[in-house]
Structures are given as structure tokens and as C-alpha cells.
N, C-alpha and C positions, 0 to 999 in steps of 0.2 A: 559325295565331295571328292573322293578319290585321292586326296593329298593328306599327308600327316600334318598335325598341327605344328606350327612354327615354335621355336623355343622362345619363351618369355620368362623374365625373372619371376620367381614365385617366392613368397614368404610364408612362413608357418603361421597359422591362425591361432595365436595364443598357445595353450597346451593341448589343443585338440588333436594334433598330429596331422592335421590336414594342411596341405600347401595350396595357397590361392595365388593366382596371377596378380601382379601389382596393379594392373588395370583390370577392372571388372565392369560388367554391363548392367546398368540399372534399367528397370523395366518400365519407366514412365512413358517412353516413346511408343510402347505397344498399345497405349490407350488410344492413339490416333493413327498410327500406321496401319496400312492394309495388311492382309494376311501374307501376300507374296513378298512384300518389302520386309515385313517382320522376320519371316523365315530366312530370307537372303541375309539379313543383318546377323541373325544368330549363327548361321553357317559360316559366315565370314569371320566373325569374332572367334569362333572355336578354331577355325583354320589358322588364325593368327596367334593362337596360344592362349586366348582368354578363356579361363576355365571356371569362372564364377559368374552366375547370372541371378539377379534378384527379380522376381516376378510378382505381379499384382493380381489379386482376384479380379475377374472381369475381363481378362485379356486372354484366357486359355484357348478359345477357339481359333485365335490367330497364331499361337506359338506352340501348342502342345505337341504337334507332329514334329516340329523342329527339335523340341526338347527331347522327345523320345528317341529320335535317330542319333542324337548326340549324347544320350544319357550317361554312357560310360566314360565320357570325357569331361563332364561338367559337374560342378557343384551348384545346387539350386537352393535358393531361399525364398521364403515368403513370410507374410505377416499375418497374425490372427490370434486365436486363443483356443482354449480347450474345446469350446463349443463349435468353432469353425474349422478345426484341423481336418476332420473327416471330409467335410464339404470341399475344402481346398484340394485334398488328394484326389477326390473324385472329379473335380473340375478340370484339373490338369492331367488326369489319367496316370497318376504316379503312385508307386507303392510307398514312397517315403520322400520326405524333404531332407536335404543334408543339414540345412539350418532353418529352424523355426523361430521367428522373432515376435516377441510381444512388443507392439508399437503404440504410438501416440501416448507415451508415458512422459508426462511433463510436469507433474507436481508430486509432492510427497505422498498424498493420498493414493494417487494412481500407482506410484512405485510400491507402496505397501500391498495394494491389490495385486500387482504384478508378481511380487514375491510369493504371495499365497497361490497365485495362478501357476507359478513355476512348480510348486509341489504337486498340484493337480495334474500337470502335464507329464510328470515322471512316468506315470503308467503307460502313456502313449510312446514315450521314448523306449521303455522296456518292450513294448509290442513292436518296435522297429519302425514306427511311423515317422520319426525324425531322429537325427543323430546328435545334433548340437542345438542347445537352447540359447537364444540371444535376446537382447532388448534394445529397442531404438528410442532415443530421446533427443530433444533439442535443448534441453535445460542443463546448462553447466553445473548448476547447483546440485544436481542429482548424480553427477559422475562419481563422486567419492562415495556416497551412500550405496550406489549400485555395486561398486567394487567391493565394499565392505560386507555387503549381503552375501557374497559368494554363492548367489543363486543362479548366475548366468555364466556361460562359457565365452560369450561374445558381446561386445558393446558396439552398436552402430550409432555414431555421433557425427555432427557437422564438423568438418575440418577443412579449413581453407584460409587464405591469407588475410581475410577480414575477421572471421570467427576464430580467433586464436585460442588454442587450448593450453591451459597451464601445464608446463612440462612435467610437473609432479604427478599429474593424472596418468601420463604415459608410463612413468616409472612404477607407480602403484599398480596399474593394470598388468604390467609385465610381471611384477612380483607375485601377483595372484594368478598368473597364467591366463589372463583374459585377453583375447584378441580384439583388436579395434579395426572396425570397418569404417572407413572415412566416407561418409555420405556428404552430399552437397559440396563437393570440391570446388564447384564453380559458383557457390552461394546462390543456388537456384537459378542460374543463368545470369546473375548480375555481373559476373566476371567473364570476360570474353577473350582474354589473352591466354590461350590454352597452354602454351609452353611454360610460362612463368607459374601458372596456376598448378599444373601437374607437378612441376618440380618442387614447389613449396610443400605439397602434401606428401610426396614420396620421399622427401628428405627428413620426414618425421617418422618415429617408430610405430607406423600403422602397418596393418597387413595388406590392405588394398585400398585403392581409390575407386569408389563405386560411381561410375559416370553414366548419366542418362543419355547415351548416344542414339541418334535417330538415323544417321546416314553412314554408309560405308566410308565415305570421305572423311567423316569425323574420326572414325576408328583409325584410319591410316595416319591421320594428322596427330592424334594423341599418342599412338604407339611410336611415332617417329621421335617424340620427346625423349623416349627412354635411351636413345643413342647418346645424348648429351645431357645427363641428369643434374649436372652441377649447377648450383645457384650462382649467378653472376651479379655483378654490380648493377647491371641494367634491370635484372629481376628485382633486386632489393629496392631500387628506385621506383619500379612499378608498384610493388607492395605498398610503399609509402603513399603513393598517389591515389591508389584505389581505396585505401583506408580513409583518406581525407575526403575523397569524392562521395563514397557511400555512407560514411558516418555510421550511425546506429539505426537510422530510419530507412531500412529497406527490407523487403519481404523475401524470405527464403522458400516460400510456397510449401510450407509443411502441411497445410490443410486443417490446422486446428480451428480456424475461424468458422469452418462448417462442420466441425466434429463435436459431439456425436450426431447432432441433427443439423440440417441445412438452415440457412437464414430464415427466420419466421416470415419475412416479406419476400421470399423466393428470389433473392439477389444472389447470383453465382459469385460470391465474394472472392473465392480463390482464383477463379478464372479471370476476373477483372484485375486482381493484384498482379497477375502474371501476364498481362497484355503485351508488355514490351518484349518479353521473351518469346511469346507466341508470334509476334510480328517478325522478329529476326528469324525465327525458324521457318517462316513462310516467305523469306526474302523480301520482307517489308510490303508484302501484299496484304490487303485487308480481307481476312478470312473469318473474323468474328462477326456474328450477326448483329443487325441493328437492335434486335429484341434484347440481346445481352447488354449491349452498350447503353441502351435506354433504361435498363432495369434499376440503375442507381437512383432514378427518380422516385422509386418506391421506398427508399430508405427512410425509416422512422426515427433514425438516430438512437435506437435503443441501447447500443453499445455492447451487445452480446458478443459480437466478433472480437471486440477489443478485450473483453474479459477473458476470452478463450486464448488469445494470442500469447504464446510463450515469450515473445520478444517485446510485448507491451507497445505495439505499434499503434499510431493514431489512425486506425483503419478508416473511420468515417471521413476523416479529412483527405485521406489518400485516394479513396475510390474515384471521386470526380477528377482528381489530378491524373490518375492512370488513364482514364478514358480520354481526356484532353490530349495527353501526350501520344496516345495510340493514334488518334485521328490526325495528329500532326506528322507522324513518321511513316504512316502507311499510305498506300495509293490504291 
């Protein structure tokens, strides 16, 4: 790269002693970006001072070389459990992860299992295979029990101007030295006014806004917001309008509808729920196959996806609406 990373505001991650850039790079885009574009994106982010990258299993072949050449400058996290940690390290050709997250934890039973899992993972931490243990959840009911468990160094939770977090949670997390990573700052792509969105998140006591950026232009655009981070009257008006527009019936693309097993009728539920976001990522070009769009005809209305959804969305009703809207806005 040849140039040193630019200065960017950094915040301490709880009581870990690690400083993370206020904007960080989410790994979702690596699932569809090609290797060359993914590597350029990582190199550019690091050069801009972004020092935290969250990566997903299954994307390593595209990004592991870029991670390796930037390893001394970046903090890397991934999700998994005691059984998958070794495989994740091998997949990304890493000696250790800076942050290892137990994810898809969205009910009390799963949280109790995660707390037990945290104990099992301690031996791997002592072996130097990860430094910081975190937990990711979409369920606000679990925020307080997670903090009270004292089993985790970091919480990754949705924080945006629609999914508002009770201010007491931030205070309790700070008192226990737990760092907060703000995922879903754009509510899974449902919010598109980047400046107001980023300002909302970063004016809260979070350590970083984890943003799934796919293009260098997006990185530049988001970083530019940091020059004028104050929330204005126009921003407040936007927050009011977007809350009214989205209400409570919108998908954050967490993936629980297809976790831990896919739809029994082979409907790619999560993909269909995020059709609008995919359309805008492709500049409103139609890139989703007819097979995927037609798959909703196989729905048997079993309701399994709705039982799994932490937001209790009427998924069966929404699926055909999502396809209809996608066909209307794409060409």
C-alpha cells in the first residue's frame, strides 16, 4: 500500500484496553464480492484508518491474503463456538482472532447455553487462539442478563435510529466494562440516509459502528460524516419520519429464519426478505434468479420461519410482497 493509515477517531472497547475505529467494516459484502474487489476494499479501509474488520466463515479465500498483509494494523473478529474455532482459524490462515463472538443468541435458553460455552472457550483463550470473548444478539430482552452474567467482554447488538436501545443498557454495560459494537446501524439496509444514520449511532456510547460496506465510494461517504458529527434538527426530523415509515414490520436480515436449518421447502427466506436491499446494491438491476423469485410458490405456510424470527415478523405474508416489490423496482 505504501501509505500509512489516516487518523480516525478511536474508542476504547469496554475494559479490553483495545481501541477500535469508530467506523468498522462488516464482512457481509465479502459473500458476493469477487476476490480482487474484496482485497481492494480491505486495503482502502485500512489506509483510511479503519482498524476493525468482522469476517464470516465461507469468505476466507477472497480476503485471507488481504487480512494477512494488514494483520498488524487490524482487529479481526468472527463468530462461532468451541467446536468451530479451530476450523475458523485454519480457514483464514490466522494464529488467533482478536474477538471471538458467540452469535445467533436470541432467547434465554440460547443465552444459558452461551454462558456455558463461554466457560468451555476459556481454555482456547489461554492457548492464545482469541483475545476477547463477545456475544451477538438481536433480542433487547437479553441485553441486561448478558451484562449481569459477566461472561463476555463485548456485546454486539443492533443500534440504529429505529431499533432504539434503552439508555440504561449503555450505562450498565459501561459499569461492567463491556464494550458495545453497534451492528445493523442501517437496520439491515432499510435506512439509506447515511449521514443522519451514522451520526445517530456515534452520538451514543458505543465503541464502533459496524457497517457492511461493499464499495470504496461507500467508505469515503461514511468517513466524511465524521467531519460534522453533530446531530441537527434535520437529522431529528429524519429519525421521526423513518420510524413512522418502517414501524415495527421490517426485516433486519439477521438470518434466524433459516437458522439452524434452512426452510424445509427450500425457500431462501432470508434472500427474499432482503430483495430490496439487493436491488439497490445492484443499482436497481435485476440480479436475483427467477428460480429464487418463484421459490415462494413452494411455501406450505408451516410458520417455522416466523417462530424463529426474533422480531416476530409475519414472514409468510411478507414473502410475496417482497417479490412483488422487487419486480416493480428492478429492470
